[in-house]
PLY file of the C-alpha trace (Angstrom):
ply
format ascii 1.0
element vertex 155
property float x
property float y
property float z
element edge 154
property int vertex1
property int vertex2
end_header
68.13 7.84 -8.90
66.15 11.17 -8.67
67.94 14.11 -10.27
67.61 17.93 -8.77
65.37 18.77 -11.56
62.96 16.42 -10.94
62.99 16.72 -7.04
62.17 20.59 -7.43
58.81 20.13 -8.83
58.09 17.51 -5.74
59.98 19.83 -2.88
57.45 22.87 -4.07
54.54 20.98 -4.09
55.25 19.47 -0.69
56.88 22.30 0.88
55.65 25.32 -1.07
57.50 28.24 -2.61
58.65 29.35 -6.28
60.92 28.37 -8.68
63.04 31.00 -10.04
65.90 31.07 -12.54
67.76 33.85 -13.95
66.58 35.15 -17.25
69.83 33.75 -19.00
69.31 30.17 -17.79
65.58 30.03 -18.85
65.94 29.11 -22.40
67.90 26.09 -21.20
65.50 25.07 -18.49
63.73 22.35 -20.77
66.50 22.24 -23.75
68.37 18.75 -23.18
71.13 19.94 -25.35
71.59 22.54 -22.46
70.18 20.85 -19.40
72.01 17.45 -20.05
68.95 15.18 -19.30
70.25 12.36 -21.62
73.39 12.08 -19.71
71.73 11.71 -16.55
69.12 9.17 -17.62
65.98 11.02 -18.17
64.43 11.58 -21.66
62.37 15.11 -20.78
62.11 17.13 -17.95
58.90 19.43 -17.47
59.88 21.67 -15.24
58.59 25.74 -15.56
59.70 28.57 -13.54
57.38 30.82 -11.47
59.73 33.71 -12.13
63.05 35.07 -13.97
65.33 36.89 -11.79
67.97 39.36 -12.92
71.19 40.83 -11.14
70.90 42.66 -8.18
67.21 41.93 -7.68
66.11 41.29 -4.10
64.12 38.26 -2.86
62.86 37.67 0.90
62.92 34.41 2.72
60.92 35.30 5.60
61.76 38.76 6.95
65.17 38.46 5.19
66.29 40.49 2.02
68.43 38.59 -0.20
70.37 39.98 -3.07
70.61 38.02 -6.30
74.05 38.58 -8.07
74.42 37.16 -11.54
77.63 35.41 -11.68
78.04 33.79 -15.10
80.59 30.91 -15.51
79.37 27.38 -14.36
75.96 28.50 -16.48
75.47 31.42 -18.49
73.20 32.26 -15.82
74.34 31.41 -12.96
73.56 33.51 -9.83
74.25 33.66 -5.66
72.39 35.05 -2.95
73.84 37.36 -0.54
72.19 38.53 2.90
73.85 41.37 4.15
71.87 41.39 7.64
73.21 37.76 8.14
76.50 38.13 6.51
75.81 34.71 4.45
76.14 33.94 0.72
74.55 30.79 -1.01
77.18 30.24 -3.63
75.50 27.57 -5.54
78.12 26.09 -8.03
79.67 29.18 -8.42
82.31 28.94 -5.58
82.97 26.06 -3.46
85.49 25.50 -0.53
88.61 25.89 -2.02
87.81 25.90 -5.57
84.99 26.69 -8.47
82.56 25.28 -9.96
82.90 23.23 -13.24
83.16 25.16 -16.66
82.76 22.21 -18.90
79.20 22.26 -19.30
77.03 23.84 -22.62
77.06 27.16 -21.46
80.27 27.31 -19.20
83.06 29.62 -19.30
86.27 29.54 -17.14
86.96 33.32 -17.65
83.65 33.93 -17.17
83.94 32.33 -13.22
86.96 33.96 -12.29
85.70 37.26 -13.34
82.30 36.77 -11.53
84.21 35.36 -8.32
86.34 38.51 -8.46
83.82 40.99 -8.74
80.88 39.74 -6.73
82.27 37.65 -4.53
85.48 38.91 -3.61
84.19 42.47 -2.74
82.03 40.98 -0.01
83.02 41.13 3.61
85.75 38.81 5.27
83.07 37.91 7.77
80.90 36.38 5.05
79.65 32.85 5.55
79.59 30.64 2.15
77.22 27.87 1.97
77.80 26.26 -1.34
75.67 24.21 -3.52
77.59 21.29 -2.56
80.08 20.12 0.24
81.18 21.94 3.47
80.24 25.56 4.13
83.33 28.01 4.35
84.11 31.49 5.19
85.13 34.62 2.77
88.38 35.20 4.74
89.52 31.52 4.24
88.69 31.64 0.34
90.68 34.77 -0.60
94.09 33.73 -0.16
93.49 30.37 -2.00
91.73 32.41 -4.81
94.45 35.13 -5.02
96.89 32.61 -5.05
95.61 30.13 -7.69
94.33 33.07 -10.15
97.81 34.10 -11.65
98.53 30.61 -12.47
95.14 30.54 -14.55
96.04 33.24 -17.03
0 1
1 2
2 3
3 4
4 5
5 6
6 7
7 8
8 9
9 10
10 11
11 12
12 13
13 14
14 15
15 16
16 17
17 18
18 19
19 20
20 21
21 22
22 23
23 24
24 25
25 26
26 27
27 28
28 29
29 30
30 31
31 32
32 33
33 34
34 35
35 36
36 37
37 38
38 39
39 40
40 41
41 42
42 43
43 44
44 45
45 46
46 47
47 48
48 49
49 50
50 51
51 52
52 53
53 54
54 55
55 56
56 57
57 58
58 59
59 60
60 61
61 62
62 63
63 64
64 65
65 66
66 67
67 68
68 69
69 70
70 71
71 72
72 73
73 74
74 75
75 76
76 77
77 78
78 79
79 80
80 81
81 82
82 83
83 84
84 85
85 86
86 87
87 88
88 89
89 90
90 91
91 92
92 93
93 94
94 95
95 96
96 97
97 98
98 99
99 100
100 101
101 102
102 103
103 104
104 105
105 106
106 107
107 108
108 109
109 110
110 111
111 112
112 113
113 114
114 115
115 116
116 117
117 118
118 119
119 120
120 121
121 122
122 123
123 124
124 125
125 126
126 127
127 128
128 129
129 130
130 131
131 132
132 133
133 134
134 135
135 136
136 137
137 138
138 139
139 140
140 141
141 142
142 143
143 144
144 145
145 146
146 147
147 148
148 149
149 150
150 151
151 152
152 153
153 154
């Protein structure tokens, strides 16, 4: 079974591109206590990022600019990518259809993920299409009521 971390290098070698990581996650990239490689059946992962990114950096995919937002919670360096022109968001493991990402990992925080969703995602236009790291896409206008209903029950 191939893991994402191992598959990233193969994908880069086959298709090109760059491996980017938020500065706060870069220390854990090759640290088995943080990346949990022993738990996924790997002894060691050798993966180097081409560049580190920070909150509000801009990257371009073709002619499309994407703004990087730092959204700690799933990990301390979680990020999302937002393209205003296309009204789309790649939310990774921060927000899924109907819920948010896991917060039981070595650098996770439930309080941080809720704050990230509230301050970085819920402020985007309702028409924003969300493509999560797993599962089905959704629209921000569909997620806002779910989030607003769940949030008071969390605290």
